[in-house]
TISERO-176944 format. One line per 5 residues: their letters; for each residue x, y, z of C-alpha. Coordinates in steps of 0.05 Angstrom, whole numbers, plus 5000, padded with zeros to 4 digits. Layout:
N
a> X Y Z  ... .
//
This chain:
838
xxxxx> 4967 4892 4494  4945 4863 4554  4927 4796 4578  4858 4785 4584  4829 4720 4630 .
xxxxx> 4800 4690 4570  4859 4680 4526  4900 4656 4596  4851 4602 4599  4854 4591 4530 .
xxxxx> 4931 4580 4537  4936 4542 4598  4901 4488 4558  4953 4489 4505  5014 4503 4552 .
xxxxx> 5053 4469 4603  5123 4510 4618  5171 4457 4642  5235 4496 4652  5268 4563 4652 .
xxxxx> 5337 4580 4639  5349 4660 4643  5419 4689 4624  5420 4772 4640  5481 4807 4625 .
xxxxx> 5477 4868 4669  5551 4893 4645  5529 4939 4581  5515 5009 4609  5463 5043 4642 .
xxxxx> 5403 5036 4595  5405 4968 4567  5413 4893 4581  5422 4830 4546  5369 4773 4559 .
xxxxx> 5365 4704 4537  5319 4657 4558  5314 4572 4543  5244 4561 4558  5218 4478 4554 .
xxxxx> 5145 4468 4549  5094 4412 4524  5041 4432 4488  4989 4402 4436  5016 4370 4377 .
xxxxx> 5011 4423 4325  4974 4472 4374  4993 4553 4364  5007 4608 4423  5047 4661 4436 .
xxxxx> 5104 4683 4485  5107 4753 4522  5168 4790 4499  5170 4864 4510  5240 4882 4483 .
xxxxx> 5282 4942 4450  5306 4894 4402  5294 4816 4378  5366 4788 4365  5346 4719 4354 .
xxxxx> 5279 4669 4373  5290 4599 4353  5235 4552 4364  5255 4467 4360  5309 4492 4332 .
xxxxx> 5277 4531 4277  5291 4615 4260  5226 4647 4274  5211 4712 4227  5221 4783 4258 .
xxxxx> 5144 4788 4235  5136 4729 4293  5139 4789 4340  5083 4832 4343  5069 4883 4401 .
xxxxx> 5087 4847 4459  5074 4774 4430  5121 4726 4406  5073 4676 4362  5088 4605 4363 .
xxxxx> 5058 4558 4311  5060 4490 4296  5077 4464 4362  5111 4389 4390  5089 4358 4439 .
xxxxx> 5156 4369 4479  5186 4443 4450  5245 4487 4466  5237 4565 4453  5310 4595 4450 .
xxxxx> 5303 4677 4450  5357 4727 4452  5336 4797 4468  5357 4863 4486  5317 4901 4534 .
xxxxx> 5314 4968 4570  5323 4988 4653  5257 5022 4676  5260 5084 4710  5185 5069 4731 .
xxxxx> 5187 5021 4779  5176 4962 4741  5218 4913 4698  5285 4910 4722  5289 4982 4744 .
xxxxx> 5355 5013 4752  5370 5071 4797  5432 5109 4816  5455 5138 4887  5471 5206 4882 .
xxxxx> 5510 5192 4946  5563 5153 4915  5553 5147 4847  5529 5076 4853  5485 5037 4810 .
xxxxx> 5430 4992 4832  5385 4951 4795  5324 4906 4816  5268 4870 4785  5194 4881 4802 .
xxxxx> 5157 4835 4752  5080 4847 4784  5030 4845 4756  5055 4837 4673  5126 4869 4674 .
xxxxx> 5161 4797 4669  5169 4802 4585  5206 4868 4601  5260 4814 4629  5254 4752 4597 .
xxxxx> 5215 4709 4549  5161 4670 4581  5084 4650 4583  5062 4703 4633  5002 4692 4676 .
xxxxx> 4997 4661 4755  4979 4594 4731  5040 4572 4688  5093 4560 4736  5156 4525 4721 .
xxxxx> 5229 4527 4758  5280 4579 4744  5351 4580 4727  5387 4640 4729  5459 4663 4706 .
xxxxx> 5472 4742 4717  5534 4776 4685  5550 4840 4727  5600 4887 4733  5656 4883 4789 .
xxxxx> 5645 4895 4860  5573 4878 4853  5535 4831 4900  5475 4794 4859  5413 4763 4895 .
xxxxx> 5353 4721 4869  5306 4669 4876  5346 4618 4888  5419 4627 4933  5465 4657 4884 .
xxxxx> 5534 4646 4877  5596 4682 4845  5625 4626 4797  5679 4664 4770  5702 4738 4772 .
xxxxx> 5625 4776 4753  5586 4715 4731  5541 4692 4781  5491 4625 4780  5433 4613 4821 .
xxxxx> 5404 4547 4851  5359 4520 4824  5285 4545 4843  5223 4508 4861  5157 4520 4811 .
xxxxx> 5143 4603 4816  5102 4637 4776  5130 4693 4731  5111 4754 4765  5156 4722 4827 .
xxxxx> 5220 4723 4779  5270 4771 4808  5335 4790 4802  5377 4847 4853  5447 4873 4836 .
xxxxx> 5494 4933 4860  5542 4944 4912  5497 4932 4971  5514 4932 5046  5495 4860 5074 .
xxxxx> 5474 4834 5142  5475 4753 5145  5449 4709 5200  5421 4637 5203  5354 4616 5232 .
xxxxx> 5328 4536 5241  5373 4516 5191  5354 4581 5137  5409 4630 5122  5388 4699 5114 .
xxxxx> 5406 4758 5087  5384 4828 5097  5417 4883 5038  5412 4957 5022  5447 5016 4986 .
xxxxx> 5521 5022 5007  5508 5093 5030  5450 5058 5085  5503 5011 5112  5508 5050 5182 .
xxxxx> 5434 5050 5188  5427 4983 5153  5474 4956 5210  5446 4991 5268  5371 4971 5255 .
xxxxx> 5388 4902 5229  5378 4867 5295  5301 4883 5304  5291 4869 5230  5318 4799 5239 .
xxxxx> 5287 4792 5305  5222 4805 5274  5241 4753 5211  5256 4699 5263  5196 4703 5305 .
xxxxx> 5151 4706 5243  5189 4645 5212  5179 4605 5280  5098 4624 5285  5078 4615 5209 .
xxxxx> 5117 4550 5221  5077 4524 5285  5016 4552 5247  5015 4524 5184  5063 4464 5201 .
xxxxx> 5094 4469 5132  5167 4495 5130  5188 4549 5086  5214 4518 5016  5250 4567 4976 .
xxxxx> 5317 4559 5003  5349 4619 5038  5313 4689 5056  5340 4742 5027  5308 4814 5044 .
xxxxx> 5331 4869 4992  5309 4941 5006  5321 4979 4938  5305 5049 4919  5253 5076 4874 .
xxxxx> 5200 5012 4896  5127 5026 4873  5092 4989 4925  5106 4968 5006  5146 4907 4982 .
xxxxx> 5145 4841 4945  5138 4771 4961  5191 4736 4910  5207 4669 4933  5274 4672 4978 .
xxxxx> 5286 4752 4954  5232 4793 4973  5246 4862 4959  5219 4929 5000  5221 4992 4982 .
xxxxx> 5283 5029 5020  5246 5087 5061  5244 5025 5108  5317 5038 5130  5306 5098 5167 .
xxxxx> 5354 5153 5162  5304 5195 5212  5273 5192 5271  5223 5141 5268  5173 5133 5316 .
xxxxx> 5125 5068 5338  5082 5073 5271  5145 5067 5225  5172 5019 5264  5109 4975 5267 .
xxxxx> 5092 4986 5187  5168 4965 5191  5151 4892 5224  5082 4888 5198  5116 4886 5126 .
xxxxx> 5162 4844 5143  5118 4788 5170  5065 4800 5099  5116 4786 5057  5137 4716 5094 .
xxxxx> 5066 4702 5089  5063 4701 5025  5120 4649 5022  5059 4600 5034  4996 4645 5012 .
xxxxx> 5009 4672 4932  5084 4626 4933  5076 4560 4955  4999 4564 4928  4986 4618 4883 .
xxxxx> 4916 4639 4852  4889 4612 4789  4875 4686 4765  4883 4755 4781  4806 4752 4807 .
xxxxx> 4828 4715 4867  4884 4760 4888  4848 4758 4958  4873 4691 4972  4945 4727 4968 .
xxxxx> 4934 4796 5002  4875 4793 5046  4916 4731 5083  4980 4759 5090  4947 4822 5114 .
xxxxx> 4915 4788 5166  4968 4738 5171  5018 4792 5192  4983 4825 5249  4959 4756 5279 .
xxxxx> 5028 4750 5279  5059 4801 5299  5011 4806 5361  5022 4730 5376  5109 4727 5369 .
xxxxx> 5133 4799 5374  5147 4857 5411  5095 4891 5368  5029 4871 5409  4992 4931 5379 .
xxxxx> 4995 4910 5307  4920 4916 5310  4921 4993 5337  4948 5014 5264  4907 4968 5236 .
xxxxx> 4851 4998 5266  4877 5070 5252  4915 5064 5180  4882 5009 5140  4810 5005 5151 .
xxxxx> 4814 5080 5135  4848 5065 5073  4799 5003 5066  4733 5042 5083  4756 5104 5032 .
xxxxx> 4752 5044 4974  4695 5019 4993  4658 5088 4992  4684 5101 4919  4643 5078 4857 .
xxxxx> 4700 5029 4840  4694 4988 4904  4684 4912 4887  4672 4843 4922  4731 4823 4959 .
xxxxx> 4732 4760 4925  4715 4744 4846  4723 4822 4839  4724 4829 4752  4791 4820 4732 .
xxxxx> 4780 4811 4653  4847 4827 4641  4910 4848 4673  4904 4931 4668  4835 4916 4705 .
xxxxx> 4868 4866 4750  4921 4917 4776  4858 4967 4795  4840 4919 4849  4907 4918 4887 .
xxxxx> 4867 4966 4934  4839 4977 5004  4793 4920 4998  4830 4870 4969  4877 4884 5032 .
xxxxx> 4841 4912 5101  4771 4889 5082  4800 4816 5062  4829 4813 5128  4773 4841 5172 .
xxxxx> 4729 4792 5132  4781 4730 5156  4775 4759 5225  4704 4758 5224  4702 4682 5189 .
xxxxx> 4739 4658 5255  4693 4689 5295  4647 4655 5254  4671 4570 5257  4719 4585 5308 .
xxxxx> 4796 4589 5304  4803 4516 5304  4769 4505 5249  4803 4557 5215  4874 4538 5222 .
xxxxx> 4858 4466 5203  4822 4485 5130  4889 4524 5124  4933 4476 5126  4891 4425 5087 .
xxxxx> 4891 4481 5036  4960 4495 5026  4979 4416 5033  4922 4403 4978  4950 4463 4926 .
xxxxx> 5026 4474 4944  5072 4498 4887  5008 4494 4850  4945 4540 4846  4877 4547 4873 .
xxxxx> 4813 4595 4872  4758 4613 4923  4725 4548 4917  4781 4506 4935  4792 4552 4998 .
xxxxx> 4712 4549 5011  4720 4466 5000  4776 4463 5054  4740 4511 5104  4677 4474 5100 .
xxxxx> 4702 4407 5109  4748 4436 5171  4687 4471 5207  4635 4421 5188  4588 4468 5166 .
xxxxx> 4568 4502 5095  4601 4570 5089  4562 4586 5016  4516 4638 5051  4572 4664 5091 .
xxxxx> 4626 4679 5030  4565 4708 4980  4548 4752 5039  4624 4776 5057  4668 4758 4999 .
xxxxx> 4625 4756 4940  4580 4823 4953  4611 4892 4950  4591 4945 4996  4587 4947 5081 .
xxxxx> 4543 4951 5131  4527 5010 5174  4527 5004 5252  4491 5059 5295  4455 5069 5365 .
xxxxx> 4380 5083 5368  4348 5099 5430  4285 5136 5447  4300 5195 5488  4352 5265 5463 .
xxxxx> 4406 5237 5500  4440 5167 5504  4428 5173 5578  4354 5184 5574  4335 5118 5539 .
xxxxx> 4320 5056 5579  4322 5002 5509  4384 5026 5461  4388 4977 5410  4446 4982 5358 .
xxxxx> 4426 4974 5289  4462 4945 5228  4437 4967 5162  4461 4934 5101  4493 4974 5044 .
xxxxx> 4421 5002 4999  4454 4994 4940  4490 4931 4952  4448 4886 5008  4473 4832 5037 .
xxxxx> 4457 4799 5103  4513 4803 5145  4529 4768 5205  4578 4814 5257  4620 4800 5312 .
xxxxx> 4616 4857 5353  4630 4889 5416  4586 4960 5435  4620 4987 5499  4590 5052 5533 .
xxxxx> 4628 5101 5563  4627 5166 5617  4644 5237 5608  4716 5226 5626  4723 5166 5584 .
xxxxx> 4714 5106 5635  4685 5048 5612  4611 5033 5647  4582 4973 5606  4589 4926 5541 .
xxxxx> 4554 4881 5514  4592 4829 5462  4551 4803 5408  4568 4753 5364  4525 4725 5298 .
xxxxx> 4475 4783 5291  4447 4825 5243  4386 4871 5236  4361 4906 5306  4401 4882 5367 .
xxxxx> 4383 4899 5432  4442 4921 5483  4429 4893 5555  4483 4909 5589  4487 4984 5561 .
xxxxx> 4403 4989 5578  4419 4975 5644  4476 5033 5641  4434 5079 5619  4375 5079 5670 .
xxxxx> 4427 5131 5700  4468 5197 5683  4536 5162 5671  4539 5148 5600  4555 5195 5552 .
xxxxx> 4584 5161 5491  4563 5096 5462  4617 5062 5408  4583 5007 5365  4653 4965 5344 .
xxxxx> 4694 4977 5409  4757 4937 5396  4751 4945 5321  4724 4874 5310  4689 4879 5249 .
xxxxx> 4682 4912 5177  4631 4964 5177  4617 5043 5170  4601 5067 5246  4556 5132 5258 .
xxxxx> 4558 5157 5315  4491 5195 5351  4489 5269 5360  4502 5260 5436  4562 5215 5430 .
xxxxx> 4589 5263 5384  4581 5317 5433  4608 5278 5490  4667 5257 5440  4713 5313 5460 .
xxxxx> 4714 5300 5530  4707 5230 5532  4765 5204 5487  4825 5224 5521  4806 5175 5572 .
xxxxx> 4777 5116 5544  4842 5062 5553  4834 5019 5496  4882 5039 5440  4857 5006 5387 .
xxxxx> 4786 5029 5410  4812 5100 5411  4844 5090 5337  4773 5062 5308  4736 5117 5334 .
xxxxx> 4785 5168 5296  4774 5125 5229  4700 5122 5251  4705 5198 5245  4746 5201 5183 .
xxxxx> 4686 5162 5155  4635 5209 5187  4669 5272 5162  4665 5236 5088  4597 5222 5094 .
xxxxx> 4573 5286 5108  4554 5263 5176  4602 5296 5218  4624 5369 5212  4696 5395 5190 .
xxxxx> 4701 5434 5250  4677 5375 5291  4744 5340 5277  4790 5400 5294  4757 5420 5365 .
xxxxx> 4766 5327 5377  4826 5341 5356  4846 5392 5398  4814 5367 5468  4840 5301 5459 .
xxxxx> 4916 5297 5422  4949 5336 5474  4932 5272 5519  4950 5213 5462  5006 5176 5474 .
xxxxx> 4993 5125 5424  5038 5138 5360  4987 5107 5306  4933 5148 5337  4966 5212 5334 .
xxxxx> 4989 5202 5262  4919 5178 5241  4886 5234 5273  4938 5292 5258  4928 5260 5187 .
xxxxx> 4858 5261 5176  4866 5343 5211  4914 5369 5170  4904 5332 5102  4838 5321 5103 .
xxxxx> 4801 5377 5132  4840 5434 5119  4875 5404 5051  4810 5393 5024  4747 5391 5066 .
xxxxx> 4756 5465 5089  4738 5518 5035  4799 5564 5014  4786 5621 5061  4774 5586 5120 .
xxxxx> 4847 5543 5119  4899 5601 5143  4855 5612 5207  4850 5527 5206  4929 5525 5202 .
xxxxx> 4942 5564 5267  4898 5534 5302  4930 5462 5281  4997 5502 5305  4980 5514 5362 .
xxxxx> 4956 5451 5378  5023 5423 5354  5059 5475 5404  5014 5446 5463  5031 5374 5440 .
xxxxx> 5099 5390 5442  5097 5424 5512  5062 5368 5542  5112 5312 5519  5164 5288 5560 .
xxxxx> 5222 5280 5527  5255 5256 5465  5219 5187 5475  5142 5216 5477  5111 5199 5415 .
xxxxx> 5083 5271 5421  5143 5306 5414  5153 5276 5349  5081 5278 5324  5077 5354 5343 .
xxxxx> 5140 5368 5313  5113 5339 5250  5049 5370 5254  5080 5440 5271  5128 5433 5206 .
xxxxx> 5066 5430 5166  5032 5488 5193  5073 5531 5234  5101 5609 5213  5163 5617 5182 .
xxxxx> 5179 5655 5243  5172 5584 5275  5204 5544 5227  5267 5581 5199  5312 5567 5265 .
xxxxx> 5294 5490 5256  5305 5497 5177  5379 5525 5207  5390 5468 5247  5366 5520 5312 .
xxxxx> 5318 5500 5375  5299 5434 5346  5253 5388 5389  5290 5329 5424  5317 5273 5382 .
xxxxx> 5315 5317 5307  5379 5345 5310  5415 5334 5246  5352 5293 5221  5355 5314 5146 .
xxxxx> 5288 5285 5131  5252 5323 5184  5291 5387 5152  5258 5373 5082  5192 5379 5115 .
xxxxx> 5210 5447 5146  5231 5469 5078  5170 5444 5042  5128 5484 5095  5179 5544 5081 .
xxxxx> 5169 5538 5013  5090 5534 5015  5101 5606 5055  5149 5639 5005  5194 5640 5065 .
xxxxx> 5262 5608 5033  5294 5616 4973  5306 5572 4917  5387 5585 4936  5369 5554 5001 .
xxxxx> 5342 5500 4976  5403 5486 4932  5442 5494 4989  5406 5452 5032  5411 5391 4973 .
xxxxx> 5483 5401 4968  5488 5382 5040  5442 5326 5037  5463 5294 4958  5428 5230 4979 .
xxxxx> 5361 5197 4943  5321 5223 5001  5352 5283 4994  5333 5297 4926  5259 5272 4933 .
xxxxx> 5253 5330 4994  5287 5386 4948  5229 5369 4892  5177 5364 4930  5198 5432 4959 .
xxxxx> 5221 5463 4897  5151 5447 4873  5115 5485 4932  5131 5555 4917  5062 5591 4910 .
xxxxx> 5081 5634 4849  5065 5616 4780  5132 5605 4749  5146 5553 4804  5075 5526 4780 .
xxxxx> 5100 5524 4708  5168 5494 4720  5140 5438 4770  5088 5420 4709  5129 5411 4650 .
xxxxx> 5181 5375 4695  5133 5326 4714  5096 5317 4650  5137 5333 4597  5173 5263 4559 .
xxxxx> 5234 5238 4561  5277 5257 4509  5353 5232 4489  5376 5301 4533  5326 5299 4583 .
xxxxx> 5311 5226 4607  5242 5211 4642  5239 5225 4717  5241 5167 4756  5179 5148 4789 .
xxxxx> 5199 5174 4855  5210 5239 4827  5149 5237 4796  5112 5231 4861  5153 5280 4890 .
xxxxx> 5130 5345 4842  5063 5325 4836  5067 5315 4925  5082 5391 4926  5051 5416 4867 .
xxxxx> 4978 5437 4893  5002 5491 4942  4994 5557 4930  4964 5633 4955  4908 5630 4914 .
xxxxx> 4862 5584 4877  4871 5622 4809  4942 5608 4807  4929 5530 4807  4864 5532 4765 .
xxxxx> 4902 5532 4695  4925 5467 4713  4862 5433 4719  4860 5430 4638  4931 5407 4639 .
xxxxx> 4909 5347 4688  4862 5326 4635  4904 5332 4573  4973 5308 4600  4965 5258 4653 .
xxxxx> 4941 5207 4611  4982 5215 4547  5038 5197 4602  5028 5122 4593  5069 5131 4529 .
xxxxx> 5126 5128 4572  5100 5109 4651  5080 5038 4664  5010 5029 4695  5037 5016 4768 .
xxxxx> 5073 5076 4762  5018 5127 4734  4963 5100 4774  5005 5142 4830  5026 5202 4796 .
xxxxx> 4944 5216 4771  4930 5204 4842  4975 5256 4879  4980 5304 4820  4896 5306 4817 .
xxxxx> 4870 5378 4835  4836 5356 4899  4853 5426 4931  4804 5454 4880  4744 5417 4905 .
xxxxx> 4683 5454 4865  4627 5443 4818  4663 5471 4760  4713 5420 4779  4671 5364 4781 .
xxxxx> 4642 5379 4710  4726 5378 4685  4732 5309 4709  4663 5284 4686  4689 5299 4616 .
xxxxx> 4757 5265 4631  4722 5195 4644  4680 5201 4584  4746 5209 4549  4787 5139 4525 .
xxxxx> 4830 5135 4588  4890 5086 4611  4866 5039 4668  4913 5059 4723  4893 5132 4707 .
xxxxx> 4817 5121 4699  4816 5084 4770  4859 5131 4801  4811 5193 4764  4746 5154 4789 .
xxxxx> 4776 5141 4861  4798 5220 4870  4729 5248 4835  4694 5205 4884  4726 5238 4946 .
xxxxx> 4714 5311 4917  4641 5298 4908  4654 5277 4987  4679 5348 5002  4628 5389 4956 .
xxxxx> 4584 5355 4995  4601 5365 5065  4610 5441 5044  4537 5426 5023  4515 5412 5095 .
xxx> 4559 5456 5133  4566 5509 5103  4571 5574 5143 .
//
């Protein structure tokens, strides 16, 4: 039973929590734990409401010394009647560990048999751990006590100490929203430090100890630099005591900003070769989660329709901080290369929504809005806001906002009031256009001649989304380049809309030097970019010579957008990749370009019959990248090896699978070996026995996931039967549910075969089987499964009919959103084939 916004408003008028005292017993076996909650709260005298609780069994519930009947628990709601002005609720219950990354998740590490537990209570999973008023505006301090098996370490929001063997008690926290509460427990490897009076801890599974200890200095450096920058920027010190960063297994998101105890997916502790992108993403995640200590934790949104007040700010602040205070001063390159592409895809989907005030009538609906709009678009809009009012006014407004609402909640109106006062201007119209209206403008260059060089008066044309019109003013840079990619002219524009003259570029186009014009050089704004035909024609030659990496990344993202809008042919993408990538030396750019070429163009947009030849062409490109690379530390080595591992033939890859003749830096790299294994399985060039031997040599959590993906990738019908049953079969006492990560691994490998006929029967199975998985899989995890398992490789009008039939059914919110987005992408493929069919 999901909580609605109206119910949350009504409850917040009735009750106000004062304090939570939670006791958890984690020493009761691998499936269940005990939970006791003592909640004190004030209320309207004589009123009624409910607390949230989702137990296996309810042992007792006492309200002001009065035992509540069993019937008081209805679904996930514990009904509370005849409330007093001051109340105490005491609930004792047995709870079930999660396997889907929600609630109190428990995972066992096959490398050493050790078990780990962590709490992930976002967005409405707190009742799976303790009794509470589960909504973001009912904040209170917490005391937490944990009973854990001997030898375990326990970390929580408050500084945790072992007061007797196996019994851990945390310091009282500051007021927290219910979904921020966490406990992490297990035989963690730990690295500690201290900075500016703050005790720091970094933790990961014991089997990752060597990797953690080797990588901790880099992570701690980013942590310290981010603290210093935020303290200076916000003028408010970090308020939550110690600061622990716990890398946990099978985590659904990238990380979670629990105050004092941030949780991260433990793939961020690298066990194989990691390029600049991976290091940059990890640093960004560390700084992003720390920004939440102010945006989200200190000041929390009133309701989920203002989630952008958390995520957009953390997204922007992390990149700003990395650029200003750390070695990762190329953070905006990765934004242009990957985050913007994610956001633009969300904007193209029918599920797009405004940055602020997005419809969130209940928690299930709100969960679907944690997407590229709330993160990437919101961050880009904040950059435009700063151009609009100035950085000094922005910082002053942010400081005022944080001071006014510390340890409380805020809304869009509160934030705009603080910024308007700081800027001395009304921001209502700006907010309506940028924050409260969905859709994005399109930037294109118009000129009079057939070629860019023939026009004397080029103009930037900014066109609003016809379905969601708004007048947005942009700060943007338009740059012109010659055939070799050298910049020959640029116009820096501030606060523009409509049709805009480009005097500097107009002067340059009188000669023959201009070959390519980029409407958003430097990636300053949020808008789709449509290249003119002459610029597209010149792209392959000019792109490698453009000096600015952010602009090169932005161009690749714009090409992906053009592909999706049937404005750029799939073959053009491949031709530009073949020309540009052997000379590319920025890993984020290489990553986005190779993903676009292999994952989108070959994996979806090209007809099935054209994919083998395209794969062979990409394999040749990968060989050229490896040949051009200058040793292990050249990004083209790792990027080329990864591309070849996804495209090469059996003759090239079999020695790599055996550990022979590997590119520099990849000897003994087991994650890379599983990449190769997946490709060889797709080619039917390894056996299940080969994979079993590889798993025996790498019996780790990541090894098991690699095994499942490779095992599901064999092209024969029998494998598909096995993989689909493993993915979708309901759990039983004898056959427990797969974890969230195991389901993702199976879904990731499934849609590969020698022909479409082998996979065709699973379209109907997807329609029938995925929705019913909601019976045992949480919304957050199921959304990912529904997306990965979608039959995107079979895009066709016939599949379109089946998907529309599915969307006419009653579906879980997570499945519906995933299917809507995947269906929109499939329609892009169909439209592209209609335009560019040969």
